[in-house]
C-alpha positions in Angstrom: -81.1 -62.4 27.3 -83.6 -60.3 29.3 -85.1 -63.0 30.6 -82.0 -64.1 32.1 -80.6 -60.8 33.3 -84.3 -60.3 35.4 -84.0 -63.8 36.7 -80.0 -63.4 37.5 -79.1 -66.4 35.8 -77.0 -64.9 33.1 -73.6 -65.7 34.7 -74.6 -69.2 35.5 -75.8 -69.0 31.5 -71.9 -67.6 30.2 -69.7 -69.6 32.8 -68.0 -72.9 31.8 -67.9 -72.2 28.2 -64.6 -73.3 26.5 -62.8 -71.1 24.1 -65.0 -72.1 21.0 -68.3 -71.4 23.1 -66.7 -67.9 24.1 -65.8 -67.3 20.5 -69.5 -67.6 19.2 -70.9 -65.6 22.2 -68.1 -62.8 21.4 -69.3 -63.3 17.6 -72.9 -62.7 18.4 -72.0 -59.9 21.0 -69.7 -58.4 18.4 -72.5 -58.9 15.6 -75.4 -57.3 17.3 -74.1 -54.9 19.8 -74.3 -52.2 17.1 -78.2 -52.7 17.3 -80.0 -50.4 19.5 -82.9 -53.0 20.2 -79.7 -55.3 21.9 -77.6 -52.9 23.2 -78.1 -53.0 26.8 -78.7 -56.5 27.6 -75.6 -57.2 25.2 -73.3 -54.6 27.3 -74.7 -56.3 30.1 -73.8 -59.9 28.8 -70.1 -58.4 27.8 -69.7 -57.3 31.8 -70.4 -60.8 32.6 -68.3 -62.4 30.3 -64.9 -60.3 31.1 -66.4 -60.8 35.1 -66.0 -64.2 35.1 -63.2 -65.0 31.9 -61.5 -62.1 33.1 -57.4 -62.5 31.3 -58.4 -65.9 30.1 -59.9 -64.3 27.2 -56.4 -62.6 26.3 -55.0 -65.9 26.2 -56.4 -67.0 23.2 -55.7 -65.2 19.8 -58.9 -65.7 18.7 -60.8 -64.4 21.4 -58.5 -61.5 21.9 -59.2 -60.4 18.1 -63.1 -60.9 18.6 -62.7 -58.4 21.5 -60.1 -55.9 19.9 -63.5 -55.8 16.8 -65.9 -55.2 20.1 -63.9 -52.5 21.4 -63.2 -51.2 18.0 -67.1 -50.8 17.2 -67.8 -49.9 21.0 -65.0 -46.8 20.6 -67.0 -46.4 16.5 -70.6 -46.0 18.4 -69.1 -43.5 21.0 -67.4 -41.3 18.0 -70.7 -41.4 16.3 -72.9 -40.8 19.5 -70.5 -37.6 20.1 -71.4 -36.3 16.2 -74.7 -36.9 16.5 -74.6 -34.9 19.8 -73.1 -32.0 17.9 -75.7 -31.9 15.1 -78.5 -31.9 17.7 -76.9 -28.5 19.3 -76.0 -27.0 15.7 -79.9 -28.0 14.3 -81.1 -26.7 17.8 -79.0 -23.4 17.1 -80.5 -23.0 13.7 -84.0 -23.8 14.4 -83.8 -21.1 18.1 -82.2 -18.4 15.1 -85.3 -19.2 12.7 -88.0 -18.6 15.7 -85.7 -15.6 16.6 -86.4 -14.1 12.9 -89.8 -15.3 13.1 -91.1 -13.3 15.7 -88.9 -10.3 15.0 -90.3 -10.3 11.7 -93.7 -10.8 13.5 -93.3 -7.9 15.3 -92.4 -5.6 13.0 -95.6 -6.6 11.0 -97.3 -5.6 14.1 -95.7 -2.2 14.5 -96.4 -1.7 10.7 -99.9 -2.8 11.0 -100.3 -0.5 14.3 -98.8 2.6 12.2 -101.5 1.8 9.3 -104.0 2.0 11.5 -102.9 5.0 13.4 -102.2 7.1 9.9 -105.8 5.9 8.8 -107.4 7.2 12.4 
């Protein structure tokens, strides 16, 4: 698929398909779209399929159903990415707080050591 895209052959690869072949393509996209290894290539493929077939995709109930499932999968992935972004932000806050506490503790220990050294002189 990546080679087809690199050579600009993806349009000719998806063109001229009947409903059954489109159904197979869309099923493939639906199955592998969540796999990050294939996401970029499949997004390009979906863009090409929608460009080539446009409204024809909504005339066949099976294709309409697959398009709805793909849309739901994409929306689910977007929601997951948003949640992960919020978690990363929360984790960074905790790490930053822990680093600040550690630095304050080190400063306090250094002051105590300095006071101890001053008292011994």
